[in-house]
N, C-alpha and C positions, 0 to 999 in steps of 0.2 A: 532923768539922767541922760546925758548926751551919748552918742555913739563912741566918741573919744573916751569919755569917762568909763564906759563899759569895757572898752578894750584895755584901758589901764587897769581896771579891776581884774580882768582875765590874766593879765601879765602877773599881777601880784598873787592871785589865788592859784593859778595852774603852774606857774614857772618860778615863783618866788622872786620876781624881779621888781624892785621898787620903781614904780613909774616916775617918781620924782627925779630919778637919776637920768632920765632920758629926755632928750630934746625932741618934742613931738614933730618937729619939722625936718629933722635930719634923718638920714637913712639909718634904719635900725641895724643894718649890717655893719655900720661904722661905730656902733655902740655895743651894748651888752648882749645882743641877740645874734646868734649864728644862723646859718641857712636852715638847719634842721629845726631849730626852735621857731624860726619864722614860719616854716611850713606847718608845724604843729599849731602855731598861733592862728594861721589862716583856717585850719580845720576847726579849731575851737570857735573861731568867729562865725564860721558857716553854721555850726551847730547852735551857738548862742542866738544868732539873729535869724535862723532858719532861712538862709540864703545860700546861693552858690556864687562864690567869688569869680567874677568873669576872668577867663584866661587871658583875654586881651589887656587886662589891667594888672597882670602879674608883675609888671615893672614897678608898680607902686610899692614902696617899701618904707615910707615914713608913717608914723602912727596917725598923723593928721591926714595924710593922703588915703590911708586905708579907711579912716572914718568917713572921709568925703565919698569914697566909693560906696560904702554902706548906706550913707544918707541918700545917695542917688538911687540906689536899688529900692530903698524903702519909699522914696518919693514916687518912683515909677509904679510901684505896687498900689499906692494910695490913689493914683490918678485914674 
């Protein structure tokens, strides 16, 4: 399962948000996710993937962008 799919599963399970209703490339803030939910999502992602989301990447707010950051962290760990 890809990082993006895992994020989408988190949205469904923890927040009851149907990921099919979201454009993965658009800002989640412009969709069904408010700032508080986005923060809670980042915490859930950190726990799910056992990572710390880099503060310098806090401007990333699309699901695809968040997945890309996660993939980068995971790749750096594997190297």
